[in-house]
N, C-alpha and C positions, 0 to 999 in steps of 0.2 A: 184418651180421656183428658178433658180440660179441667182446669182448676176452678173451684167454686169461688165467686167473687161477690162481695156485698156491694150492691150498686149504690147504696147511700154513702158508703165510705169512699167509693171512687168519685162520686159527685162532689162530696165535701173536699176531698184532696185536690180535685181539679180547680175548685173555687179558691182554695188556699194558695195554690200555685199561681193562679191569675192575679190574686191580690198581691202576692209577693213580687211578681214581675212589675206590676204597676207601682208598687212602693219603691222598688229599686230604681225605676225610671224617674220617679219624682225626686228621689234622693240625689241622683246624678244631676238632675235638672236644677235643683234649688241649692246645691252646695253642701256645706258642712253640717254635721250633726250638732245637737246642742252641747254634748260633752266636748266636742272638738272646739266649739266656739268658746266655751268657758275656760278650757285649757289655754287657748291662745290669749284670751283676755288676761288670765292670771300671769302668764309669762310676760306680757307687756307691762302689767302693773308692777311686777317684781323688778323688771329692768329699770322702770322709772324710779322706783324707790331706791334702788341701788345707786343710780346716777345722782339722785337728789342727796343721798347720804354722803357722797364724796364731794359735795359742793363746798367751796371756800366762802367764808363770810366776809 
């Protein structure tokens, strides 16, 4: 005896998986996420402020 499967659920899950794969490919293709970019920018800004704070006049 086989298991009863809701075909709508299977179709939707298949569509979600395809979109996830496409999104992962685009993420790898286009680089960093927004949060990674903002973190990198914040670190650079902090380093600049730290360096400017130690400057002699």
